[in-house]
C-alpha positions in Angstrom: 35.2 26.4 22.1 32.7 27.3 18.7 29.5 27.8 18.3 29.1 24.6 17.1 30.2 23.0 20.0 27.3 24.3 21.9 24.1 22.0 23.1 20.7 23.7 22.9 21.2 24.9 27.0 24.5 26.2 26.7 23.3 29.6 26.6 21.5 29.6 30.1 24.4 26.9 31.4 27.6 28.7 30.0 29.9 30.4 33.0 30.4 33.6 31.2 32.3 35.0 34.4 34.8 32.4 34.4 35.9 31.8 30.6 39.5 31.1 31.2 40.4 33.4 28.5 40.6 37.2 27.6 40.1 39.6 24.8 43.7 40.3 23.2 43.9 44.5 23.7 45.5 43.8 27.1 47.4 41.2 29.6 46.1 39.7 32.8 48.0 38.7 35.9 46.9 37.0 38.6 48.9 37.3 42.2 47.6 35.1 44.9 47.5 37.4 47.7 47.8 41.5 48.3 51.5 41.7 49.3 54.6 42.4 47.6 55.2 38.3 48.2 52.3 37.2 46.7 53.1 34.4 44.2 51.8 34.7 40.4 49.2 32.2 40.2 47.7 32.5 36.7 48.6 34.8 33.7 47.7 35.5 30.0 49.5 33.8 27.4 50.1 37.0 25.7 51.9 38.8 29.2 55.5 38.5 28.3 55.9 42.4 28.1 54.4 42.5 31.3 57.4 40.0 33.1 60.6 39.9 34.2 61.0 36.5 33.4 59.6 34.3 30.8 56.0 33.3 31.7 56.5 29.5 32.1 59.5 30.5 35.2 57.7 33.5 36.5 54.7 31.3 37.7 54.9 30.9 41.2 57.2 34.0 41.2 56.9 36.6 43.9 55.2 40.0 42.4 58.6 42.0 43.0 60.6 39.0 41.1 57.9 38.2 38.3 56.8 41.7 37.4 58.9 44.0 35.1 60.5 46.2 37.5 58.9 49.6 36.3 55.4 48.1 37.0 56.6 46.2 40.4 57.5 49.6 41.4 53.7 51.1 40.8 52.0 48.2 42.1 53.8 47.5 45.5 52.9 51.3 46.2 49.1 50.6 45.2 48.9 47.5 47.3 51.0 49.7 50.3 48.3 52.3 50.5 45.0 49.9 51.5 43.2 47.3 50.4 42.4 46.4 46.9 39.2 47.3 45.7 36.8 44.3 44.2 36.2 46.7 40.8 38.9 47.6 38.8 41.0 51.2 39.9 43.7 52.6 37.7 47.0 52.2 39.2 49.5 53.9 36.2 49.8 54.9 32.7 52.9 52.8 31.4 55.0 52.1 28.3 56.0 48.3 28.1 59.0 48.0 25.8 57.5 46.6 22.4 54.2 46.5 23.4 53.2 50.3 23.4 51.6 52.4 26.1 49.3 50.6 28.6 47.0 51.2 31.5 47.1 49.1 34.0 44.1 48.4 36.5 43.8 46.1 39.4 40.9 44.6 41.5 40.9 41.7 44.1 38.4 38.5 43.6 38.3 35.2 45.6 40.4 32.8 43.9 39.2 28.8 43.6 40.4 28.1 47.1 38.6 30.9 48.9 41.5 33.2 49.0 42.5 36.5 48.1 43.3 37.2 44.8 44.8 40.5 43.1 44.5 40.6 39.1 46.5 43.0 37.1 45.5 44.0 34.1 47.0 45.8 31.3 45.0 47.5 28.5 46.8 48.6 25.4 46.2 52.6 24.7 47.2 52.7 21.3 46.1 55.5 19.6 43.8 56.7 22.8 46.0 59.1 24.3 43.8 61.9 23.6 40.6 60.0 25.3 42.7 59.9 29.2 40.9 61.8 32.0 42.2 65.1 31.4 40.8 65.3 28.0 37.4 63.4 28.5 36.5 65.7 31.4 35.5 68.8 30.0 33.4 66.8 27.7 31.8 65.0 30.3 31.1 68.5 32.3 29.0 69.5 29.2 27.0 66.3 29.2 26.1 66.3 32.6 25.4 70.1 32.3 22.9 69.5 29.3 21.2 66.1 31.3 20.8 68.9 34.8 18.6 71.0 32.5 16.2 68.0 31.6 13.3 66.6 33.3 11.3 64.7 31.1 12.0 61.1 30.7 12.2 61.1 26.9 14.7 63.7 26.9 16.8 62.1 29.2 17.1 59.1 27.5 17.9 60.4 24.2 20.5 63.6 25.6 22.1 60.5 27.2 22.5 58.5 24.4 23.6 61.4 22.2 26.4 62.3 24.7 27.6 58.7 25.3 28.2 58.8 21.0 29.5 62.0 21.2 32.1 60.6 23.8 33.0 57.4 22.2 32.4 57.7 18.6 30.4 55.1 17.9 28.3 54.8 15.0 25.1 54.1 16.5 24.4 54.3 20.5 20.7 52.6 21.9 19.5 52.9 25.2 17.5 49.8 26.1 14.9 49.2 28.5 13.9 45.8 30.4 10.1 44.8 31.0 8.8 42.4 33.5 9.7 39.5 31.3 13.4 40.7 30.6 12.1 41.3 27.0 14.2 44.6 26.1 13.0 47.5 24.2 14.8 50.0 22.3 13.5 53.6 24.0 15.8 56.0 22.8 18.6 56.1 19.9 21.6 58.1 18.1 23.5 57.1 15.3 25.3 58.4 11.9 23.3 56.0 9.6 25.7 53.5 9.1 23.8 51.3 11.2 20.3 50.6 10.8 18.2 52.0 13.1 16.4 49.8 16.3 14.6 52.7 17.5 11.1 51.2 19.2 11.8 47.4 18.3 11.6 44.7 21.0 14.0 42.3 21.4 13.2 39.0 23.3 14.6 38.3 26.8 16.6 35.0 25.4 18.4 37.1 23.5 20.4 38.4 27.1 20.2 35.3 29.3 20.0 35.3 33.3 23.4 35.0 34.2 24.5 37.6 31.6 22.1 39.9 33.5 23.1 39.5 36.6 26.7 40.0 35.1 25.4 43.3 34.0 24.2 44.2 37.2 27.4 43.4 38.9 29.9 45.0 36.6 28.4 47.7 34.9 30.8 48.0 32.0 31.7 45.7 29.1 33.8 46.2 25.8 34.7 44.1 22.6 37.4 46.3 20.8 36.9 43.7 17.6 34.1 40.6 17.0 36.8 38.9 15.1 39.3 38.7 18.1 41.2 35.1 19.0 40.8 34.7 22.5 43.9 34.5 24.5 43.8 31.9 27.2 44.8 31.7 30.4 47.9 30.1 31.8 48.1 28.9 35.7 50.4 27.8 37.9 50.6 23.8 37.8 49.6 22.1 39.6 46.0 23.1 39.5 43.5 21.5 41.8 41.9 19.0 40.0 37.9 20.0 38.8 38.9 24.0 40.0 36.8 26.3 38.2 38.6 28.9 36.4 39.3 32.4 37.7 36.3 34.3 38.3 36.9 37.1 35.8 33.1 38.8 36.3 34.7 42.6 37.1 37.7 42.1 34.6 37.6 44.4 31.6 39.2 41.8 29.5 37.0 39.4 30.1 36.6 36.8 27.1 32.8 36.9 26.0 30.5 33.9 25.2 31.2 32.6 21.4 27.2 32.9 20.9 27.9 36.6 21.8 30.2 37.2 19.4 28.4 35.6 16.9 25.3 37.6 17.6 27.5 40.8 17.1 28.4 39.4 13.4 24.6 39.0 12.7 24.1 42.2 13.6 27.0 43.6 11.0 28.6 45.0 14.2 32.2 44.5 14.4 32.6 46.1 18.2 30.3 47.2 20.8 30.5 48.6 24.2 27.5 48.4 26.9 27.0 50.5 30.6 24.4 49.1 32.8 21.6 51.3 34.2 20.5 50.8 37.5 17.7 51.4 39.3 17.5 51.0 43.3 20.3 48.4 42.5 18.1 46.3 40.1 18.9 46.3 36.2 16.7 48.5 34.5 18.5 48.7 31.6 21.6 49.2 29.0 23.1 51.9 27.0 24.7 49.7 24.1 27.1 51.3 21.6 27.7 49.4 18.0 30.5 50.3 15.5 30.4 49.0 12.1 34.3 48.2 12.5 36.8 47.2 15.2 36.7 50.1 17.5 38.8 50.9 21.5 38.2 53.1 23.4 39.8 54.2 26.8 39.0 53.3 30.5 38.7 57.0 31.3 36.0 57.4 28.5 34.0 54.1 29.6 34.1 55.2 33.0 32.4 58.8 31.8 29.9 56.8 30.0 29.4 54.8 33.2 29.0 58.2 35.5 26.8 59.3 32.5 24.3 56.1 32.9 24.9 56.8 36.8 23.4 60.2 36.7 20.3 58.9 33.9 19.5 56.2 36.8 19.3 58.8 39.3 17.4 61.2 37.1 14.8 58.2 36.0 14.6 57.0 39.3 13.5 60.2 40.8 11.1 60.9 38.4 9.6 57.9 38.3 9.6 58.0 42.6 8.1 60.9 42.3 5.4 59.9 40.1 4.8 56.8 42.3 4.5 58.7 45.5 1.9 60.9 44.2 0.1 58.0 42.6 -0.1 56.4 46.1 -0.8 59.8 47.5 -4.2 59.6 45.3 -4.9 56.3 45.6 -4.7 56.4 49.8 -7.2 59.5 49.6 -9.2 57.2 47.6 -9.0 54.8 50.2 -9.9 56.9 52.8 -13.0 58.0 51.4 -13.9 54.6 50.7 -13.2 53.5 54.4 -15.1 56.7 55.5 -18.0 55.4 53.5 -17.9 52.0 54.9 -17.9 53.0 58.3 -21.3 54.9 57.4 -22.9 52.4 55.5 -25.2 49.6 56.7 -24.2 46.5 56.0 -20.6 48.2 56.2 -19.4 46.7 52.7 -22.3 48.5 51.3 -19.9 51.4 51.3 -17.4 50.4 48.7 -20.5 50.3 46.3 -21.7 53.8 47.5 -19.1 55.9 45.2 -18.6 53.6 42.4 -16.3 56.2 40.4 -14.1 56.2 43.6 -14.1 52.2 43.4 -13.1 51.9 39.9 -10.2 54.8 40.1 -8.7 53.3 42.9 -7.5 50.6 40.7 -8.0 52.5 37.2 -10.3 49.9 36.7 -13.0 50.0 33.9 -15.1 47.7 36.4 -15.7 46.6 39.6 -17.4 43.9 41.6 -17.9 43.4 45.4 -19.2 39.6 46.3 -19.7 39.5 50.2 -21.2 36.0 51.3 -23.8 35.5 49.5 -24.3 39.0 47.8 -22.5 40.5 44.4 -22.8 43.9 43.1 -21.4 44.9 40.1 -20.1 48.5 38.9 -19.0 49.8 35.6 -18.3 47.6 32.7 -18.2 44.1 33.9 -18.8 40.4 33.1 -22.2 38.9 34.2 -23.0 38.4 37.7 -23.1 34.7 37.2 -19.8 35.1 35.5 -18.2 37.0 38.7 -19.2 33.9 40.8 -17.8 31.8 38.8 -14.3 33.2 38.8 -15.0 33.6 42.6 -15.3 30.2 42.9 -12.4 29.6 40.7 -10.4 32.0 43.0 -11.5 30.4 46.2 -10.7 27.0 44.2 -7.1 28.5 44.5 -6.8 28.4 48.0 -8.4 31.4 49.0 -5.6 33.9 48.0 -5.5 37.0 49.7 -4.6 38.5 47.0 -4.5 38.1 43.3 -3.6 39.7 39.9 -3.0 39.2 36.4 -3.6 40.9 33.0 -3.8 37.8 31.4 -6.7 36.4 33.1 -7.7 33.7 30.1 -4.3 31.9 30.4 -5.2 31.2 33.7 -8.6 31.0 33.8 -9.8 30.0 30.3 -13.6 30.4 31.1 -12.7 34.3 30.8 -11.8 34.1 27.0 -16.2 34.8 26.8 -15.5 38.2 28.6 -12.1 39.0 28.2 -13.6 42.2 26.7 -14.3 43.3 30.0 -12.3 41.9 32.2 -8.7 40.1 30.4 -7.4 42.1 33.8 -7.5 41.1 37.5 -6.9 42.5 40.7 -8.8 41.0 43.4 -8.4 41.2 47.1 -10.2 38.4 49.8 -12.1 40.9 52.5 -13.2 38.1 54.8 -11.5 34.9 56.3 -15.0 33.0 56.6 -16.3 33.6 53.2 -15.8 33.5 49.8 -15.6 37.0 49.7 -13.9 39.5 47.1 -13.6 43.2 45.7 -12.8 42.6 42.2 -11.6 44.9 39.7 -11.3 44.4 35.8 -9.6 46.0 33.2 -10.2 45.1 29.8 -8.5 43.5 27.0 -6.3 46.1 25.3 -5.1 45.1 21.7 -1.5 46.2 20.4 0.9 45.5 18.1 4.8 45.0 19.3 7.6 45.6 16.7 10.6 43.0 17.2 13.7 43.2 16.2 13.5 39.5 14.7 11.1 36.6 15.4 11.4 36.0 18.7 9.7 32.7 18.4 12.9 31.6 16.6 15.6 32.6 18.7 18.2 29.6 18.2 19.2 28.7 14.4 21.9 26.5 13.0 25.3 26.0 14.3 27.1 27.9 11.1 28.0 24.2 9.6 24.5 23.1 8.9 24.2 20.0 11.2 21.6 21.9 13.1 22.4 20.6 16.7 24.3 23.1 18.0 23.1 27.1 19.7 23.7 30.4 17.8 22.1 33.3 18.1 19.2 34.0 15.1 20.7 35.6 12.4 17.8 37.9 11.3 17.0 41.5 13.1 14.4 42.5 10.4 11.5 43.9 11.8 8.8 41.6 12.8 5.6 42.9 13.8 3.5 40.3 16.5 -0.1 41.8 17.2 -0.6 40.8 21.0 -3.9 39.7 22.1 -6.0 38.7 25.4 -4.0 41.3 27.6 -4.9 43.9 30.1 -2.7 46.9 31.0 -1.0 45.3 33.4 -1.3 46.2 37.5 1.1 49.1 38.8 3.1 48.3 42.3 1.2 51.1 43.6 -2.0 49.6 42.9 -1.2 46.4 44.1 0.2 47.7 47.4 -2.6 49.7 47.9 -5.3 47.1 47.4 -3.6 45.0 50.2 -3.3 48.3 52.7 -7.6 48.3 51.6 -7.9 44.5 52.2 -5.8 44.9 55.6 -8.4 48.1 56.6 -11.5 46.0 55.8 -10.3 42.8 57.3 -10.1 45.0 60.2 -13.4 45.9 60.1 -14.9 42.7 59.0 -13.2 41.1 62.6 -14.2 44.0 64.6 -17.9 43.5 63.3 -17.4 40.2 64.1 -16.0 41.1 67.8 -19.3 43.3 68.0 -21.5 40.5 66.3 -19.9 37.4 68.9 -20.3 39.8 72.3 -24.4 40.2 70.8 -24.5 36.4 70.2 -23.9 35.6 73.5 -25.9 37.9 75.5 -28.3 36.6 72.6 -27.7 33.4 73.3 -28.2 33.8 76.8 -31.5 35.7 76.3 -32.8 32.8 73.6 -32.2 30.1 76.1 -34.0 31.8 78.8 -36.8 32.7 76.5 -36.7 28.8 75.1 -36.9 27.6 78.6 -40.0 29.7 79.0 -41.4 29.0 75.9 -41.0 25.4 76.1 -42.7 25.5 79.5 -45.7 27.6 78.5 -45.9 25.6 75.2 -46.0 22.5 77.3 -48.2 23.5 79.9 -51.0 24.5 77.3 -51.3 21.7 75.3 -53.6 19.9 78.2 -55.7 23.0 78.8 -56.2 23.5 75.1 -57.1 19.4 74.9 -59.6 20.1 77.7 -61.2 23.0 76.2 -61.7 21.4 72.9 -62.6 18.0 74.4 -65.3 19.5 76.5 -66.8 21.8 73.7 -67.0 18.5 71.6 -68.8 16.5 74.6 -71.3 19.6 75.0 -72.2 19.8 71.6 -72.8 16.1 71.6 -74.7 15.7 74.7 -76.3 19.1 74.7 -76.6 20.1 70.9 -81.0 19.6 71.3 -80.7 22.0 73.9 -78.6 24.7 72.4 -79.7 27.8 70.1 -78.4 28.3 66.8 -76.4 30.7 68.2 -75.2 28.5 70.7 -73.8 26.2 68.7 -72.1 28.6 66.3 -70.5 29.9 69.8 -69.2 26.7 70.5 -68.1 25.4 66.8 -65.9 28.6 67.1 -64.5 27.4 70.4 -63.6 24.4 69.2 -62.1 26.1 65.9 -59.9 28.6 68.1 -59.1 26.1 70.4 -57.4 23.7 67.7 -55.8 26.5 66.1 -54.3 27.6 69.6 -53.1 23.7 70.3 -51.5 23.4 66.5 -49.7 27.1 67.5 -48.6 25.4 70.8 -47.5 22.3 69.1 -45.4 23.8 66.5 -44.0 26.9 69.0 -43.1 23.5 70.6 -41.6 22.1 68.1 -39.6 24.7 67.1 -38.1 25.0 70.6 -37.2 21.7 71.0 -35.1 21.9 67.6 -33.1 24.2 69.2 -32.5 22.4 72.1 -31.8 19.1 70.6 -28.4 17.2 69.7 -27.9 16.8 66.0 -27.2 13.2 64.9 -25.2 14.0 61.6 -25.0 10.5 59.2 -24.9 10.2 55.3 -28.0 11.3 54.1 -29.4 10.3 50.6 -31.0 13.4 49.2 -32.8 11.5 46.3 -34.1 9.1 48.8 -35.2 12.0 51.5 -36.9 13.5 48.7 -39.2 10.7 47.5 -40.2 10.0 51.1 -41.1 13.4 51.9 -42.8 13.4 48.1 -44.9 10.0 49.4 -45.8 11.8 52.7 -47.2 14.7 51.2 -49.2 12.9 48.4 -52.7 13.8 50.2 -52.0 17.4 49.2 -51.6 16.6 45.5 -54.2 14.3 44.9 -56.1 14.9 41.8 -53.7 18.0 40.8 -51.8 18.3 37.7 -48.5 18.6 38.8 -44.8 18.6 36.8 -42.5 17.3 39.1 -38.4 18.0 38.0 -36.0 16.6 40.4 -32.5 16.4 39.3 -29.9 13.6 40.8 -29.1 14.9 44.2 -25.8 14.1 46.4 -25.6 12.1 49.7 -24.7 14.8 52.5 -23.8 14.5 55.9 -26.8 15.7 58.1 -29.2 15.1 60.9 -31.7 12.8 59.0 -34.8 14.3 61.0 -33.7 17.9 60.4 -33.5 17.2 56.8 -36.9 15.7 56.4 -38.3 18.5 58.2 -36.3 21.5 55.8 -37.7 19.3 52.7 -41.4 18.9 53.8 -41.9 22.3 54.6 -40.2 23.6 51.5 -42.0 20.7 49.3 -45.4 21.7 51.4 -45.0 25.5 50.6 -44.6 24.8 46.9 -47.2 22.4 46.8 -49.5 25.0 48.8 -48.6 28.3 46.8 -49.0 26.7 43.2 -52.1 25.4 43.9 -54.2 27.7 41.4 -51.4 26.7 38.7 -52.5 24.7 36.1 -50.1 22.8 35.8 -48.1 23.7 38.5 -44.3 23.2 38.2 -42.1 22.2 40.9 -38.3 21.9 40.5 -35.7 20.2 43.1 -32.1 20.6 42.0 -28.8 21.5 43.8 -25.2 23.3 42.4 -22.4 21.9 43.8 -19.4 24.6 44.8 -15.7 23.8 46.7 -17.0 24.3 49.9 -20.6 23.8 50.2 -23.8 22.0 47.8 -26.7 24.4 47.4 -30.0 22.9 47.1 -33.2 24.8 45.8 -36.9 24.0 45.8 -38.5 26.2 42.9 -42.4 26.9 42.0 -44.3 28.9 39.6 -46.9 30.2 42.4 -47.7 33.1 43.5 -44.0 34.1 44.6 -43.3 37.5 46.9 -42.4 40.6 47.0 -38.4 40.2 47.3 -38.4 43.7 49.5 -40.1 41.1 52.4 -37.5 38.6 51.8 -35.6 39.0 55.3 -39.0 38.6 56.9 -39.7 35.2 55.2 -37.6 33.1 57.5 -39.2 34.3 60.9 -41.4 33.1 63.6 -45.2 33.9 62.5 -44.0 36.1 59.7 -46.5 35.7 56.8 -46.4 37.5 53.2 -50.4 36.5 52.3 -53.7 36.4 54.1 -55.0 33.3 56.2 -58.1 33.8 54.2 -55.7 33.2 50.9 -53.3 30.9 52.2 -53.8 28.6 55.4 -50.6 28.3 58.0 -49.0 30.1 60.9 -45.8 31.3 59.7 -43.5 28.6 61.5 -42.2 26.4 58.9 -39.5 28.7 57.1 -38.3 29.1 60.9 -37.8 25.9 61.1 -36.1 25.6 57.5 -33.7 28.4 58.6 -33.0 26.6 62.3 -32.5 23.5 61.1 -29.9 24.7 58.0 -28.2 26.8 60.7 -27.9 24.1 62.9 -25.8 22.6 60.0 -23.7 25.6 59.7 -25.1 26.5 56.2 -27.4 29.5 54.6 -30.8 29.9 53.5 -32.2 32.6 51.2 -35.0 33.0 48.4 -35.7 35.1 45.2 -39.5 35.8 44.3 -41.0 37.9 42.2 -45.2 38.4 42.4 -47.2 36.1 40.7 -44.0 34.5 39.2 -42.9 32.0 41.2 -40.2 31.4 44.3 -37.0 29.7 44.3 -36.1 29.0 48.0 -32.0 28.1 48.5 -30.7 26.3 51.6 -26.8 25.3 51.6 -24.7 22.2 53.6 -21.4 22.8 54.0 -18.9 20.3 52.8 -16.9 17.8 55.3 -14.1 19.9 56.6 -15.3 23.3 55.5 -18.2 23.7 58.0 -18.0 27.1 59.7 -19.9 28.2 63.1 -22.9 30.2 61.9 -23.4 33.4 64.1 -27.5 32.7 63.9 -27.2 29.7 65.3 -27.6 31.2 69.1 -28.5 28.0 71.0 -24.6 26.1 70.7 
């Protein structure tokens, strides 16, 4: 197969572990079984020196008849010693007549039929006699002693590169580390100047496809002595099962490599290469990659020594990284303990997170944070605006309310973040409530940096070398190409993600415990409220008649006996009538409030536009002769009890009319905002407003912030509003400033999202 024969997806689909051929610096023999009677099922076309029969005749013959006698004796003893390992191990050094000195290696693999096969490989040792273990060991021991004396990761990597080059004699040795996206960066290098330096250059993930990375993970060593080699095909025992895949050579030391990779080496102007994998906790961390300007062979003993260096290096790197990670986690856990302690003492408890802003920011190494709990939003540090944060929370909730969310490139996922990426290009968020869209969010700003690539990563593919442009070939240029990376923050570490998840579980535990306590309190309050409501209903119902009698008889007395009453007597009667009327009105309102809690909801589709128009018409007498500018936005149709919704709008619009009567002109607006789970309605006026510090008192029964001499009323209208909205599973709140007007909000949940409200104690 030539490079020109490959299609665009060949690199990712090519079965590189089953090439059907080997490199020519050795011979390969495969036997079906692991005893002396196992038949030869496959052999490389150049295997004649290792056989006692011609290749065509040797296929199908048992091991003892097929192999050269001196090899057969060694292999028989090897097989008798125990199970054959799945990775190559040395068996014997042997001199083959007319073929020179070879090292015999053996390993086991499952063949196409699922049976265990033994693969024998004879690797040529021409000129490599001084690279056997007894010669390599002293140099390897010195290398390990040097590594043992170092602690800093950069020193360890540099030392490893130097020692591998000293052992192998390659022109250049690179240590190449993969990132989370499988791009690789050269983090250490040692060379003699014959090949260009690639230090600090980054190479795209497409240079080493997925299946190649997996093979690097499984088989830590790979050698290509001559990139100009002609592959030696494997000859199989006929008949081969139709459609059976070639022999699995994942662990073969002679395995032929992809022609795309061979072309890649030629483009790099390297005639030979060797690589040794660096694994951390079983995952591929990086590679020790060796290159030579000319063909170069390296013995199995030297490769094994380099593999040992890579393993020692991985252990040392893992120890350093694990220690740093452990120290980081301990520090984060200490911060978490302080935050939870603050929450335990705070009221409301969620405020404890923001009482120590430095700890909240250090917890995730963030420049800004926000705590959005129910409808309150608290910002800490350098953050987007509150409006932007609320929009971000709505977007998170629309994603299905993920328990945890993190990204180092928020604008790529949430386009609106482009407006504030200087403060929040990176986001780590945890959901801290199962009832409401409540989150703790940490922000990191955009970090603009320059990345030096070994060639343009946007052009990994080239022409096939024949000018057709249809085949696949690696890029031909490795000249430094600079890229400015924008719209990204520093990535979140595993420790930060894990401790954020732990904080979330702790906060959820507090929320649930508080909810349980509140539920128990609610049950007790519900019982008490029902008793009070029953009492208030009875009292208010029974008092209506006496107050009416007082008013009626006082008015009759005025009418029949006014001529006989003195001026003082008449004044007293007027006071009695006014007081009785006020008391009667109070009783009527109290009875109405009590009935609202006892009546059943009758939800239907309610056209809020029509309802606002009807209420305005009802309130027309209160607006007669006044200059009022109305701003009524289009309102949706919602599901609710029309009687209660009318009461809500009538109270809010009546208040807006009343408290703006000193304004010329008065401005009253009605609008809404659509959210994923609810609709927020508001009524805004430019009236006298109120002190925001007393906002919680507004919705209480008989609570008033203005004197009766200024504005008439008994203080039960907003309590009725809250009760009606609570019965629908919604929320109520208000924002105001003295002499600057007020805005009253209420929400109605959308169909299927209504949740019980703990303030609705009657249900």
